C-alpha positions in Angstrom: 52.4 -0.7 -37.5 49.5 1.0 -39.3 46.0 1.6 -38.0 43.5 1.6 -40.8 40.0 3.0 -40.7 37.5 0.7 -42.4 34.7 2.8 -43.8 32.3 -0.1 -43.8 32.8 -1.2 -40.2 33.5 2.4 -39.1 36.3 1.3 -36.9 40.1 1.9 -36.7 41.8 -1.5 -36.7 45.3 -3.0 -36.8 47.0 -3.4 -40.2 47.2 -7.2 -39.6 43.4 -7.4 -40.2 43.7 -6.0 -43.7 45.1 -7.1 -47.0 46.4 -4.7 -49.6 44.8 -5.4 -53.0 46.9 -3.1 -55.1 46.4 0.1 -57.0 42.9 1.6 -57.0 41.0 3.0 -60.0 42.6 1.0 -62.8 40.3 1.3 -65.8 39.3 -2.0 -67.4 39.7 -2.2 -71.2 36.3 -1.6 -72.8 36.8 -4.4 -75.2 39.2 -6.9 -73.7 38.8 -9.4 -76.6 40.2 -6.8 -79.0 43.5 -6.0 -77.2 46.8 -7.9 -77.6 48.1 -10.4 -75.0 50.8 -7.9 -74.0 48.2 -5.2 -73.4 46.0 -7.6 -71.4 49.1 -8.5 -69.4 49.8 -4.8 -68.7 46.3 -4.4 -67.5 46.5 -7.4 -65.2 50.0 -7.0 -63.8 51.5 -3.6 -64.8 51.4 -1.2 -61.9 52.9 2.2 -61.2 55.3 2.4 -58.3 54.4 5.9 -57.2 56.6 7.8 -54.8 54.4 10.0 -52.7 50.6 10.2 -52.7 49.0 7.0 -53.9 45.5 5.5 -54.0 45.3 1.8 -53.1 42.5 -0.7 -52.6 42.5 -2.7 -49.3 40.3 -5.5 -48.0 39.2 -5.8 -44.4 40.1 -9.5 -44.5 39.4 -10.4 -40.9 36.0 -8.6 -40.5 33.6 -7.4 -43.1 35.8 -8.6 -46.0 34.8 -5.6 -48.1 37.2 -3.6 -50.4 37.7 0.1 -49.9 40.2 2.8 -50.9 43.2 4.1 -48.9 45.0 7.3 -49.9 48.5 6.8 -48.6 51.9 8.6 -48.8 54.4 6.0 -49.8 57.3 8.0 -48.6 56.1 8.5 -45.0 53.6 5.6 -45.0 51.1 8.0 -43.5 47.4 7.3 -44.3 45.8 10.5 -45.6 42.2 9.2 -46.1 40.1 6.1 -46.3 36.7 5.7 -47.9 34.6 3.7 -50.3 35.4 3.7 -54.0 32.6 6.2 -54.7 33.6 8.5 -51.8 37.2 8.9 -52.9 36.8 8.8 -56.7 36.4 12.5 -57.1 39.4 13.2 -54.9 41.4 10.8 -57.0 40.3 12.5 -60.2 41.2 16.0 -58.8 44.7 14.6 -57.8 45.2 13.1 -61.2 44.2 16.3 -63.0 46.3 18.5 -60.8 49.3 16.2 -61.3 48.8 16.5 -65.1 48.4 20.3 -64.9 51.6 20.6 -62.9 53.7 19.1 -65.7 54.3 15.9 -63.8 54.7 12.7 -65.8 51.2 11.6 -66.9 49.6 8.6 -65.2 49.3 5.9 -67.8 45.7 4.8 -68.0 46.8 1.6 -69.7 50.0 1.0 -67.6 52.1 0.5 -70.7 55.5 -0.9 -69.9 58.7 -0.3 -71.9 58.8 -3.9 -72.9 56.1 -6.6 -73.2 58.7 -9.3 -73.3 58.0 -12.1 -70.8 60.8 -14.2 -69.5 60.2 -17.9 -69.1 63.3 -18.4 -67.0 64.6 -21.0 -69.4 68.1 -20.5 -70.7 68.5 -23.6 -72.7 71.6 -24.8 -70.9 71.9 -27.1 -67.9 73.2 -26.0 -64.6 76.9 -26.8 -63.9 77.4 -30.1 -62.0 74.1 -31.7 -63.0 
């Protein structure tokens, strides 16, 4: 069980009061109308699956209902910091830049996947026995 500090309520509360809202600091396309459907799909649904230090947005769903950022290690599940988006933005930028300087794989600003193919789940054949 995690105990998470809400920077808005200034309280440590049980994980069950919160909802994870996904990866933090995802840049919105400047001109969404000019990108392809595949690129828009990548923006909406494509996320990194980072092993190690990661910045996520969480909502205090059972209290103030506000969003904030949690810096968490995905290997140990340890929370390293919590804060508002403004409070942790500089820390995230330093982490991103240090990661790039170390020669680690770059963080994709647009979350491009290897394939934009979307499966409909339809195979064109009926199930046996129907």
